[in-house]
N, C-alpha and C positions, 0 to 999 in steps of 0.2 A: 595632538591628541592628549587627553587627560590620562593620568595613571590611576585615576579613581574609578572604581567599578562596584556595582552592587554585589556583595558576597552572599547575602541572605536577606530574605523577606520574612516577616513574622506577623501573624494576626492572632489575636487573643479574643475569641468570640465572647467569653465570659470574663468580666473584669477580675483580675487577680488569680485566674485559673490558667494552667498551661494551655498553649494553643497549637498552631500548626505553622509550617514553613512552606508556603506555596512557591512555585517557580515564577509565577506572575500573578498580579492582582490589580484590579481597577482602583484608581484613586477617586474618591468621592469628596465633596466639599468638606465633610466632617472627619475624614480619615480614610484609611484603606477599607475596601469593601469587606464587611463582616466583622470588623475589629471593634470589640468592646461595646456591642449593642445590648449585652445582657449583664446583669449584676445581681448579687445577693443582698438582701436587706434583712435586718432584724425586726422584731415585732414593733419597734418604735419607728421603723422606716429608715434607719441609718444604714448606709452602704457598708458591707463587710468586705474587708480585703485581707491580704496576708499580714498586714500590720497587726491585726487582731487574731487571725487564724493562719499561722504558717502552713498548716496542713493543706490549705487550698493549693499550694504548689504541687502537690501530688495528684490532684484532680486534673482532668484535661477535657477540653471541648474542641470539637471540630465541626465545621459547617458541612451540611449534608446536601440539601437542595431547598430552594424556595425560602431561604432564610432560617430553616430549622436547624437544630444542632444535635449532635450526639455527645453525651458526657460519660466519662469513665472516672473511676477512683478506686484505690485499693480496697478490696473486700466488697465492692459494689458491682452489681450487674449493669451493663451498659444501658443507658436510658436515652431514648429519642424524644426531643422536646419540640413541639410545634410552635410556630410563631402564634402568639395569642390573637384571637379575634378582637376587633375594636370593642372596647368596653370602658368601664369606669377607669379614670386615671388614678394611678397609685403614686403618691409623692414619695420620692426617694431622696434622702438627705445625704448630699455628697459635699464634704468639706464645709458643712454648715449651711449650704444652700439647697433649696428644694428643686428637684428635677422631676418632671412628670413622666411617668412610665406606665406600662400596662402589665399586670400580674400574669405570669405563666400558669399553666395547669397545676392543680394541687399535687399531682404525681411528682412534679419537679421539686416542689416545696418539701414533700415527704422524703424524697431521695437525698437532697442536700442536708435536711435536718438530721436524718439518720447518720449521714457521714460525719457531720460536724458535732453531733451530740447536743444540739440546741435548736430551737425553732427558728427557721429562716424561710424566706420566700425568694423565688427567682422572678426577676422583673425584666422587661424588655423595653428599650427605647423605640417607640413605634415611628416617630417622625423626627429624625435628628435635624431636619432643616429648620425646625422652629423651637425645639425643646430646650436647648442649652447654648447660650452665647459663649464665645471665647472671652476670657478676661478682658474687660473693656480698656484696661490700661495698656494692652498690647494688641488689641483686635482692630481690624478695619470693619466698617459698618456691614452687618449682615453675616459675619463669620460665626459659624457654630461648630460644636464639637460633640462627639459621642460621649460615652461614659468613661473615657480616658481621664486621667487625673486632671489635665488642664488644657492640652492642645491636641490637634488632630493626629500628628505624627511625631515620633521620636526617632532621630537618626544618631547612630554611633559609628565609630571607626575602629578597626582592628589595631591601627597604629596607636591610638590612644589607650586601648586596652593593654597592649604590650607595655606601653610606658607606665601605666598604672601598676601593672603586675611587677615591673622592675622596682618601683617605689615600695610596694608591699614587701618584696623580698629583702629590702634593706631596712624595713621598719620593725615595729615592736611585735608583729604577729606574722612572721614569714611563713609559719607552718600553715597558715590559712590560704596561701596562694599556691599556684596562680589561679585566679578566678576565671570562670567561663563567662562568655557574653550574656548567657541567659539570666545572670544576676540582675541585669539592667532592663530586661524585657523590652528591647527596642522593636520598632517596626522595620527599619531599614539599617542594615549593617554594610559598611563600606570598607573595601580593601584599598591599600595604596595610600600615598600621601604621608604627611608629617603628623606626629602626635599633636593633638589639640588644635589642628588647623580648623576644625569645624566651628570653633568659637567665633571665627570671623566670617562664616558663611551667611551672607545676607540674602542671597537668592541663588538657588541651584536648579538645574534641570536634570531630570532622570527620565529616560524614554521620551514620551511626548508630553509629560507632565512637568510643571514648574512649581516650585515652592519658595516661600520666603522664610528665611530663618528668623525666628522671633526672639529667642533668648536661650540661655543655658538651661539645662534640666537639673534642678535641685534634687538630690537623692535623699531617700528615707531609709528606714530600718529594713524594708523589703530587700534591699540590696545585700543585707547581711544574712539572708536566708538561703541556704543551699536548696536549689530548686529540685534536686534529686532525692533529698532526705528530709527536708523541712526543718533541719537543725539550723540554729543561729550562731553566728560568731561576732567578731568585732569589725572585720573588714568587709567592704572597702571604706567604711565611714571614717575610721581612724586615720587612714592615709589621705583620704580626700580632705579631711579637716586640716591637715598639715600643709597640703600642697595644692588643693583645688578649691579654695574658698573664694567665691566670686560674690561679693555683697553678702547676703545672708544665706547663699546657697552653697552646698557642697556639690560641686558641679561635675557631671559626666554626661556627655551627649548634648544634642541641641534640639529644641522644639521647632517644629515646622507647621506651616499652614499652607494648604494648596492654593495657588493662584491661577493655575491652568490644569484642568483635569486630563486624564489619560490613563495609560496602563504602564506599570513598572514591572521589570523582569530581572531575575537574577542574571548577572553578566552585563547589564546595562552600564554604559558610561555615566558617570556622575560629573556634570559640568558645573563648575563654579562660575556663575554669571555676575556676581557682585560680592 
């Protein structure tokens, strides 16, 4: 028996906004069900994230039913947002590439604009089966992804977080540690095993789903943002730069693509198949 188990699951319905931690969730070809199907864009169509607006960390979204979501934020009344009806496609620019989406109701645009203090719109990925392919340098034919940064799922381990926090404690900014896992906004958190073992996971099984490990996850400034206060520091990027540079990436976690669908649950054994 493996000593690896799912400690937590996370979905983030709106990109860069806080999400929920279900006990179980279905795996779809483009990621966990309900994960990152919505995003905010500015008047030019560029996707807005915590890189630009750290205060998005303090907003939250949860799935309600039928794909609609409820959003909350400090000083704002809760808003329920319906899945938009089929309509004109709205190009959203994500990392320089256009992704076709559908605009949500103007009430959602008004709500988020009031919260962020600038005009934004909420958009929805209506058909993730066709809208956005996975990076062709790492994808198999036909693989697609939601509005996540690059790949359908991100997996992290508590053992690696403990190791990183030990390095931070001995580094230049020990006062910033220990960091919680929410800095890394993973989909699947694993308990057990050795630090950094996930670097070598080429294929894993969780529940009745199977995933292939594509590559390490390169981390950005979002990881330096306290998800409870929206304040920024130096860690973990300073420590990752010293100890976890893989190619051009400051690495923490591993990117996954589903190869067999199913349901994953908290407590499931994580089986390393290759």
